[in-house]
C-alpha positions, -999 to 999 in steps of 0.1 A, spaced: -729 269 219 -715 269 255 -712 234 261 -689 229 226 -665 258 247 -631 235 258 -609 269 262 -611 304 265 -582 328 261 -595 363 274 -577 394 270 -542 376 278 -513 395 286 -480 377 293 -448 405 299 -409 396 303 -397 417 328 -359 428 315 -351 447 347 -349 492 346 -387 494 341 -383 478 310 -403 444 298 -409 423 265 -449 426 255 -447 392 241 -491 392 244 -506 422 249 -544 411 249 -554 384 229 -589 371 235 -602 338 215 -621 306 216 -616 272 207 -641 244 206 -639 209 209 -631 187 186 -616 213 160 -584 227 152 -575 263 159 -541 276 139 -523 302 151 -501 319 127 -476 349 123 -441 355 123 -413 344 148 -409 364 176 -453 374 175 -458 355 202 -478 324 196 -456 301 212 -457 319 242 -496 321 242 -491 281 241 -466 279 268 -491 299 292 -516 278 284 -492 249 292 -487 268 325 -449 265 317 -454 303 318 -472 326 349 -498 351 330 -491 386 333 -531 395 330 -561 382 315 -575 348 318 -571 307 306 -604 291 310 -598 253 304 -639 233 306 -650 267 328 -623 267 353 -594 300 359 -560 277 351 -540 300 369 -561 302 399 -566 264 404 -537 250 432 -511 221 426 -534 197 429 -558 212 402 -531 218 380 -518 186 382 -547 171 373 -558 193 347 -526 189 327 -533 153 320 -560 166 298 -539 190 280 -503 177 267 -480 194 245 -459 183 212 -428 208 205 -410 227 178 -377 202 179 -378 168 177 -341 170 192 -341 190 222 -375 177 233 -362 138 239 -341 131 268 -306 115 249 -302 91 280 -339 76 279 -352 51 255 -384 53 238 -400 31 264 -391 52 291 -396 82 276 -431 76 268 -443 64 298 -428 89 323 -461 107 320 -478 73 327 -458 68 361 -460 107 377 -498 103 372 -503 67 385 -519 50 354 -513 14 349 -508 -16 377 -473 -24 368 -445 -25 344 -459 -49 316 -490 -27 311 -473 2 307 -452 -14 286 -483 -23 262 -500 10 263 -462 20 248 -463 -8 223 -497 5 212 -485 41 213 -456 35 195 -480 14 167 -504 43 163 -478 66 153 -466 46 128 -436 30 148 -434 -6 157 -427 -19 192 -389 -32 183 -388 7 186 -388 10 218 -360 -2 232 -335 22 213 -323 59 223 -335 92 203 -300 98 185 -314 65 166 -339 80 146 -344 108 119 -359 138 127 -393 124 115 -393 91 134 -383 119 167 -417 139 163 -436 105 161 -424 96 193 -430 134 211 -465 125 194 -466 93 211 -458 111 244 -482 137 241 -513 109 240 -497 89 265 -527 102 294 -550 100 265 -557 142 262 -585 154 250 -564 187 239 -531 188 221 -512 220 219 -488 212 185 -458 242 191 -447 241 150 -448 203 156 -428 199 115 -410 235 116 -380 215 117 -387 190 97 -377 178 63 -405 190 35 -411 155 27 -418 144 60 -443 175 70 -474 160 51 -466 128 67 -466 141 103 -499 169 95 -517 141 81 -512 117 110 -523 144 133 -553 142 109 -558 109 113 -556 109 156 -580 139 161 -609 116 138 -602 85 156 -596 98 191 -618 132 192 -587 157 201 -587 188 202 -560 211 187 -539 242 189 -520 240 159 -493 270 161 -466 276 128 -459 302 104 -461 283 74 -497 297 62 -497 269 36 -497 237 54 -522 250 82 -546 256 58 -552 221 56 -550 208 91 -569 241 106 -610 248 111 -604 284 119 -572 307 121 -567 332 144 -533 357 128 -508 374 151 -486 404 150 -464 419 179 -485 406 206 -516 412 191 -545 398 171 -551 410 142 -578 389 121 -595 359 130 -622 334 108 -629 300 96 -598 286 75 -614 288 41 -632 322 48 -591 332 58 -577 324 24 -605 330 2 -615 367 16 -586 379 33 -589 414 57 -563 427 75 -534 442 55 -510 418 70 -529 385 63 -530 394 32 -493 399 30 -488 370 44 -509 349 22 -494 373 -11 -463 353 0 -476 316 -1 -460 307 -38 -485 289 -63 -474 264 -81 -482 272 -116 -457 298 -134 -478 315 -149 -500 327 -124 -472 331 -104 -455 358 -125 -487 381 -131 -501 376 -97 -494 411 -71 -475 408 -43 -480 428 -12 -441 436 -1 -437 449 32 -411 469 41 -387 483 69 -381 460 100 -407 442 125 -410 463 154 -389 455 191 -420 438 216 -402 465 244 -409 494 223 -437 487 202 -455 519 179 -485 537 195 -517 530 183 -520 497 156 -485 482 160 -490 472 126 -487 512 108 -448 513 104 -448 483 80 -495 492 64 -493 502 32 -526 514 41 -517 532 71 -539 565 85 -532 597 105 -557 576 129 -533 544 131 -505 565 152 -531 578 177 -552 548 186 -553 510 191 -580 496 165 -606 475 186 -613 437 182 -644 440 158 -669 412 142 -668 430 103 -687 398 90 -704 368 104 -678 346 122 -650 373 109 -634 391 130 -605 421 121 -586 448 140 -583 473 116 -592 511 113 -599 501 81 -629 485 85 -646 508 116 -671 525 95 -684 494 84 -687 484 113 -705 519 130 -730 513 98 -743 480 111 -765 478 139 -762 438 134 -726 440 139 -728 462 171 -753 443 191 -731 409 177 -696 430 189 -694 415 231 -701 378 220 -677 356 217 -666 334 188 
């Protein structure tokens, strides 16, 4: 199993100092593992910390505490040369295809820039041939190479962003809400493209999104985040068929079903109250102020991250008794997934 591990996140924390002894706890003790060749979906409401995790992995943010281990190397302990080499293997697709592309550069210049920075290919002609190849791989054509970003639609711009991410032949791509700024009709095309590229190139994805219905189709495993904490993690089929955490159930119940008879009869979990501030999060379980199953212990104690079924992890007091009664789950407590 260890040879399949590509990335390990161990008790990662990222706090932003606001001055006057205040800090914004964007990520507050998150642990998970990503295996080679899989797509790991990271979902949650806006402001839960999922994009911060992606940017911390990339080194755009320095960690506050914890570890980011990529192929056995602690990313944040590498020197400048080590990070430069590492980030030829890790690339990022950004959320906004309008803001992530330089409007003054041609498509060819945008895609070839990483190649120039990393000293790939002997001359301009070889780089241009690589640009043409990448454009065709993402569903565009070589005639687009000399155009500027404003000449393209949102979906086409995101394809250019994907081509740029592939320029260094990486093995791991962080896709930070790559479809949220696109029309619904285009979202499926981009997801299908990412699927095809993964199969052809053996890529590994961290797919960050808030749309659970779309994440279901692309992810092998899914982690659900709330206010800087991971609250549930399991395989995609298991999460959608057997959700455990009250927050996950609420998110899934909000997904519309394209059958009016079923949609009218089904019960929905409606969360009440406002999302707490990450500057002053609730004591104990951070979800307790909106949880329909909250108990007294939820205000007093932070729930443990525990395996309640095989490869199904939850942080919720509702499942602590089940864990205590199961010797097999006690043994697996310290094992990472």
